[in-house]
C-alpha positions as CSV (number, residue, x, y, z in Angstrom):
1,M,-22.2,83.5,70.5
2,L,-24.3,86.7,71.0
3,Q,-22.1,88.6,68.6
4,K,-22.6,85.9,65.9
5,I,-26.4,86.1,66.4
6,L,-26.4,89.9,66.2
7,K,-24.2,89.7,63.1
8,G,-26.6,87.2,61.5
9,I,-29.6,89.4,62.2
10,L,-27.9,92.4,60.7
11,I,-26.9,90.4,57.6
12,F,-30.4,89.1,57.3
13,F,-31.9,92.6,57.4
14,A,-29.3,94.0,55.0
15,V,-30.1,91.3,52.5
16,L,-33.8,91.9,53.0
17,I,-33.4,95.6,52.4
18,A,-31.2,95.0,49.3
19,L,-33.8,92.6,47.9
20,A,-36.6,95.1,48.5
21,Y,-34.8,97.8,46.5
22,T,-33.8,95.4,43.8
23,F,-37.3,94.2,43.2
24,G,-39.0,97.6,43.6
25,Y,-40.6,97.0,47.0
26,D,-38.7,99.8,48.9
27,Y,-42.0,101.6,49.3
28,L,-42.8,99.1,52.0
29,F,-40.5,100.9,54.4
30,K,-42.5,104.1,54.0
31,G,-45.7,102.1,54.5
32,I,-44.4,100.6,57.7
33,R,-43.2,104.0,58.9
34,E,-46.5,105.7,58.2
35,T,-48.7,102.9,59.6
36,Y,-47.3,100.6,62.3
37,L,-44.8,103.1,63.6
38,R,-47.7,105.6,64.1
39,G,-49.8,103.0,65.9
40,E,-52.0,102.3,62.8
41,T,-52.6,99.0,61.0
42,G,-53.0,100.6,57.6
43,S,-53.9,103.7,55.7
44,S,-56.2,106.2,57.6
45,I,-58.3,109.3,57.1
46,D,-55.6,111.3,58.8
47,D,-52.7,110.3,56.5
48,G,-52.6,113.5,54.5
49,A,-50.0,115.3,56.6
50,Y,-47.5,112.5,56.2
51,F,-47.3,112.8,52.4
52,K,-46.1,115.5,50.0
53,S,-49.0,117.5,48.7
54,H,-50.2,120.4,46.5
55,T,-52.7,123.0,47.8
56,I,-56.1,123.3,46.3
57,A,-56.6,126.9,47.0
58,K,-60.1,128.3,47.8
59,G,-61.3,131.7,46.6
60,N,-64.0,133.8,48.3
61,S,-65.7,131.5,50.7
62,A,-69.5,131.0,50.5
63,P,-70.5,129.1,53.6
64,W,-73.6,126.9,53.6
65,V,-76.9,128.6,54.5
66,K,-78.3,126.9,57.5
67,D,-81.9,125.6,57.3
68,S,-84.4,127.0,59.9
69,L,-84.4,123.5,61.4
70,Y,-80.6,123.2,61.4
71,N,-79.6,120.6,64.0
72,K,-83.0,120.8,65.8
73,K,-84.0,117.3,64.8
74,P,-81.7,114.6,66.1
75,L,-80.6,111.6,63.9
76,P,-82.6,108.4,64.6
77,K,-81.1,106.3,67.3
78,S,-80.5,103.3,65.0
79,L,-78.5,105.6,62.6
80,V,-76.5,107.2,65.5
81,E,-75.6,103.8,66.9
82,D,-74.4,102.6,63.5
83,L,-72.4,105.7,62.9
84,K,-70.7,105.4,66.3
85,Q,-69.9,101.7,65.7
86,S,-68.4,102.4,62.3
87,K,-66.1,105.1,63.7
88,T,-67.7,108.0,61.9
89,A,-66.0,111.3,61.9
90,S,-68.7,113.4,60.3
91,F,-72.3,113.1,59.0
92,L,-73.9,116.0,57.1
93,I,-77.3,116.4,55.5
94,I,-78.1,119.0,52.9
95,K,-81.7,119.5,51.8
96,N,-82.9,122.0,49.1
97,G,-79.5,123.6,49.1
98,K,-79.3,124.3,52.9
99,L,-77.5,122.6,55.7
100,V,-80.0,120.7,57.8
101,H,-77.8,118.6,60.0
102,E,-74.2,118.1,60.8
103,E,-72.6,116.0,63.5
104,Y,-69.1,115.0,64.4
105,W,-67.5,112.4,66.6
106,D,-64.1,111.4,68.1
107,G,-62.7,114.9,68.2
108,Y,-63.5,115.8,64.6
109,N,-65.3,119.1,63.8
110,Q,-66.3,121.2,60.8
111,N,-62.7,122.3,60.2
112,S,-61.3,118.8,60.3
113,Q,-59.7,117.7,57.0
114,T,-59.7,114.0,56.3
115,N,-58.6,111.8,53.4
116,S,-61.2,111.4,50.6
117,F,-59.5,108.2,49.4
118,S,-61.3,107.1,46.2
119,M,-63.9,109.9,46.2
120,A,-61.0,111.7,44.4
121,K,-61.7,109.4,41.4
122,G,-64.9,111.2,40.7
123,I,-63.2,114.6,41.1
124,T,-60.5,113.6,38.6
125,V,-63.2,112.6,36.1
126,M,-64.9,116.0,36.7
127,L,-61.7,117.8,35.9
128,V,-61.2,115.8,32.7
129,G,-64.7,116.8,31.8
130,K,-63.8,120.5,32.4
131,A,-60.7,120.1,30.3
132,I,-62.8,118.7,27.4
133,E,-65.2,121.7,27.8
134,Q,-62.2,124.0,27.6
135,K,-60.9,122.1,24.6
136,K,-57.7,121.1,26.3
137,I,-58.7,117.5,25.6
138,K,-60.7,116.5,22.5
139,S,-63.2,114.1,24.1
140,F,-63.6,111.1,26.3
141,D,-63.2,108.9,23.2
142,E,-59.6,110.2,22.7
143,K,-57.0,107.5,22.8
144,F,-54.6,107.4,25.7
145,S,-51.8,106.8,23.3
146,N,-52.4,110.4,22.0
147,F,-50.9,111.5,25.3
148,F,-48.4,108.7,25.8
149,Q,-47.3,107.4,22.4
150,N,-45.5,104.3,23.8
151,Y,-49.0,102.8,24.5
152,N,-49.2,102.2,20.7
153,N,-46.5,99.5,21.2
154,I,-48.3,97.8,24.2
155,K,-50.7,95.0,23.5
156,F,-54.2,96.4,23.9
157,G,-52.7,99.7,24.8
158,K,-53.3,101.4,21.5
159,S,-57.1,100.9,21.8
160,L,-57.3,102.4,25.4
161,T,-59.5,105.5,25.6
162,L,-60.1,108.1,28.3
163,A,-63.7,106.7,28.6
164,N,-62.3,103.2,29.3
165,L,-60.3,104.7,32.2
166,A,-63.2,106.8,33.6
167,E,-65.7,103.9,33.4
168,M,-63.3,101.3,34.9
169,E,-63.1,99.3,31.7
170,A,-59.4,99.7,31.1
171,G,-58.5,96.0,31.2
172,L,-55.3,96.6,33.2
173,N,-53.4,93.8,34.9
174,W,-54.2,95.4,38.3
175,K,-55.7,93.6,41.3
176,E,-57.5,96.1,43.5
177,D,-56.4,95.1,47.0
178,Y,-55.6,97.5,49.8
179,N,-54.6,94.8,52.3
180,N,-51.8,93.1,50.4
181,P,-48.6,95.3,50.5
182,F,-47.1,93.6,47.5
183,L,-49.9,94.6,45.1
184,P,-50.0,97.8,43.1
185,N,-52.4,99.8,45.3
186,A,-49.8,99.9,48.1
187,K,-47.0,100.9,45.7
188,A,-49.2,103.7,44.3
189,Y,-50.1,104.9,47.8
190,Y,-46.7,104.7,49.5
191,G,-44.3,104.7,46.6
192,K,-42.0,107.5,45.4
193,S,-43.1,107.4,41.8
194,L,-46.6,107.0,40.4
195,E,-45.1,106.5,37.0
196,E,-43.4,103.4,38.2
197,A,-46.6,102.2,39.9
198,V,-48.9,102.5,36.9
199,F,-47.0,102.9,33.7
200,L,-45.3,99.5,34.1
201,R,-48.6,97.6,34.3
202,D,-49.6,95.7,31.2
203,F,-53.1,94.6,30.1
204,K,-55.0,91.4,30.7
205,N,-58.1,92.3,28.7
206,Q,-59.1,94.3,25.6
207,P,-60.2,97.8,27.0
208,G,-63.9,98.4,26.8
209,T,-64.9,94.7,27.2
210,Q,-65.1,94.2,31.0
211,F,-65.8,96.3,34.1
212,E,-63.2,96.0,36.8
213,Y,-62.7,98.7,39.4
214,Q,-59.0,99.7,39.3
215,S,-57.2,102.6,40.9
216,G,-54.6,102.4,38.3
217,A,-57.1,103.4,35.6
218,T,-57.9,106.7,37.3
219,Q,-54.2,107.4,37.9
220,L,-53.6,107.0,34.2
221,L,-56.5,109.3,33.6
222,G,-54.8,111.8,35.9
223,F,-51.6,111.6,33.9
224,A,-53.5,112.4,30.7
225,L,-55.1,115.4,32.4
226,R,-51.8,116.7,33.7
227,K,-50.3,116.5,30.3
228,S,-53.1,118.5,28.9
229,I,-52.9,121.5,31.2
230,D,-50.1,123.9,31.9
231,K,-50.4,123.6,35.7
232,T,-50.7,121.0,38.5
233,V,-53.9,119.1,38.8
234,A,-54.4,120.7,42.2
235,Q,-54.2,124.2,40.7
236,Y,-56.7,123.1,38.0
237,A,-59.0,121.8,40.7
238,S,-58.7,125.2,42.5
239,E,-59.6,127.3,39.5
240,N,-62.4,125.1,38.3
241,L,-64.0,123.7,41.5
242,W,-62.7,125.0,44.8
243,Q,-62.9,128.7,43.8
244,P,-66.2,128.8,41.9
245,L,-67.9,126.6,44.5
246,G,-66.9,129.0,47.3
247,M,-65.2,126.3,49.4
248,E,-64.6,127.3,53.0
249,Q,-61.1,125.9,53.3
250,N,-58.0,125.2,51.2
251,A,-57.7,121.5,50.6
252,T,-54.6,119.5,49.8
253,W,-54.0,116.8,47.2
254,N,-51.3,114.3,48.1
255,T,-48.6,113.7,45.5
256,D,-45.7,111.3,44.8
257,D,-42.1,112.5,45.3
258,F,-42.1,114.1,41.9
259,G,-45.2,116.3,42.4
260,M,-47.8,114.2,40.5
261,E,-51.1,114.1,42.3
262,K,-52.5,110.7,43.4
263,T,-55.6,111.2,41.2
264,F,-56.9,107.8,42.3
265,C,-57.3,109.1,45.9
266,C,-56.1,111.4,48.6
267,I,-57.8,114.8,48.6
268,N,-57.8,116.1,52.2
269,S,-60.8,118.4,52.9
270,N,-63.7,118.9,55.3
271,A,-67.2,117.5,55.2
272,R,-68.9,120.8,54.3
273,D,-66.8,121.4,51.3
274,F,-67.2,117.8,50.1
275,A,-70.9,118.4,50.3
276,K,-70.7,121.2,47.7
277,L,-69.5,118.6,45.1
278,G,-72.6,116.7,45.7
279,Q,-74.8,119.8,45.4
280,L,-73.1,120.6,42.1
281,F,-74.5,117.3,40.7
282,L,-77.9,117.9,42.2
283,N,-77.9,121.3,40.4
284,D,-76.9,119.7,37.1
285,G,-73.5,121.5,37.1
286,E,-74.7,124.9,38.3
287,F,-73.7,126.6,41.5
288,G,-74.2,130.2,42.7
289,G,-75.9,131.2,39.4
290,K,-72.9,130.0,37.3
291,Q,-72.6,126.8,35.2
292,I,-69.5,125.2,36.7
293,L,-69.7,122.0,34.7
294,N,-71.5,121.2,31.5
295,S,-74.9,119.6,32.3
296,D,-74.5,117.0,29.6
297,F,-71.2,115.9,31.1
298,I,-72.8,115.7,34.6
299,E,-75.5,113.4,33.1
300,K,-72.8,111.2,31.5
301,M,-71.0,110.8,34.8
302,R,-74.2,109.6,36.6
303,T,-75.4,107.4,33.8
304,P,-74.6,103.7,34.7
305,T,-72.8,101.6,32.2
306,K,-74.0,98.2,30.9
307,L,-70.7,96.4,31.7
308,S,-70.9,97.4,35.3
309,G,-74.3,95.9,35.7
310,E,-75.8,99.4,35.9
311,A,-73.8,100.0,39.1
312,Y,-71.1,102.5,38.0
313,G,-71.0,105.5,35.7
314,S,-67.9,107.6,35.2
315,G,-66.2,108.0,38.6
316,L,-69.5,107.5,40.4
317,W,-71.3,104.5,41.9
318,I,-75.0,104.4,41.1
319,N,-78.0,102.6,42.7
320,N,-81.1,102.9,40.6
321,D,-82.2,99.5,42.0
322,A,-83.0,101.0,45.4
323,V,-86.5,102.3,46.4
324,V,-85.0,105.7,46.7
325,K,-82.6,106.1,43.8
326,H,-79.2,107.6,44.5
327,Y,-75.6,107.9,43.3
328,Y,-72.4,108.7,45.1
329,F,-68.7,109.3,45.3
330,R,-67.1,106.5,47.3
331,G,-63.8,106.2,49.2
332,L,-62.1,103.5,51.2
333,Y,-63.4,103.0,54.7
334,G,-66.8,104.6,54.0
335,Q,-66.1,108.1,52.6
336,Y,-69.3,109.1,50.8
337,I,-70.9,112.0,49.1
338,I,-74.4,110.7,48.3
339,V,-76.8,112.5,46.0
340,I,-80.6,111.8,46.2
341,P,-82.2,113.7,43.3
342,E,-85.8,113.0,44.0
343,K,-85.5,114.3,47.5
344,Q,-83.1,117.2,46.7
345,M,-80.7,115.9,49.3
346,V,-76.9,115.4,49.7
347,I,-75.4,113.3,52.5
348,V,-71.7,113.3,53.4
349,R,-70.2,110.6,55.7
350,T,-66.5,110.4,56.6
351,G,-64.8,108.1,59.0
352,M,-63.0,104.7,59.2
353,D,-65.6,102.0,58.6
354,K,-63.8,98.7,58.1
355,R,-66.9,96.6,58.3
356,E,-68.1,97.3,54.8
357,T,-70.3,94.7,53.1
358,F,-71.4,94.7,49.5
359,D,-74.3,93.8,47.4
360,E,-74.1,91.5,44.3
361,K,-73.0,94.5,42.2
362,G,-70.1,95.5,44.5
363,R,-71.9,98.4,46.1
364,P,-71.6,99.0,49.9
365,V,-74.9,98.2,51.5
366,Q,-74.3,100.9,54.1
367,V,-75.1,103.6,51.6
368,E,-78.6,102.5,51.0
369,F,-79.1,102.3,54.8
370,Y,-78.0,105.9,55.2
371,V,-80.3,107.0,52.4
372,N,-83.3,105.2,53.8
373,E,-82.8,106.5,57.4
374,V,-82.2,110.1,56.3
375,V,-85.2,110.2,53.9
376,K,-87.5,108.6,56.4
377,N,-86.6,111.1,59.1
378,F,-85.8,114.3,57.2
379,D,-87.9,114.3,54.1
């Protein structure tokens, strides 16, 4: 009897595995291995080491200059309590181009590299802007089908532009859900092939007619970028961002099994270096006396679109409804690079906040809380 039961169990799992491979769900096995078997319940900020990656090499490091008041003024108790409850790893404040405050929790420190998650979307758009500046890409109005001609044969595909992808107006048949393992986010994150994860998606709307945040859009944008340059996306990021910004550490960008960067997410870096990306926007694309990105392009990225309800630009979330206006890179579980122009401030927060709540435009309310608390106490 016992042998029959064991045989039945083995047959059941064999059939289950065969079905998973047949219907393209074999990525679930990697998902299980890299989550539950490591004691996690899902993706985490420390995932980077468990995936293939390309190095984003730094050049000559230019560490942040510390303000004369560096770490002399504590964060307000209400903010500290919130940061602890939300499992924050790091919290940095830059003011007038100098490091005013940095604090770490749960064993993380200034050298800790954590997953950017979707903050990488903004970085991908930045790199496309650089490729346009270098005439490797014609413009954001260029059709995606110029890069991948088969999109001329897909309904709605032939009208898709790079701007549609950057502004989250692609119209893809893609439900953005990180909790359901059978939806495309999981396949893109854990799967072997990003091509399989995104190129097989069709469209549900005419591009440019509706705002819908979709990771697949930024991954398609990354494929167009990769096809336009004669190197990996990580190498391009090194040459055009990490080196000219004087980052303190090499970073890594996770890839699929074929070496394509997950441009919708997954840059592993430290809080200080993330802050330099925010400072670049605060400086209108200039850093260290050099124009790293075109100022007109910077303005385009931080200009909200009508279809998003004035809440999203190109790779960036925007809140001009707040008392203190700000815009930011945003990643899953509360990864933020927040830029506050009128106060000449940049805030970086990394960690694992799974309590996120959102306003009526889909923006996390926590960001405005951070902005208000920091401005009130450090302005």
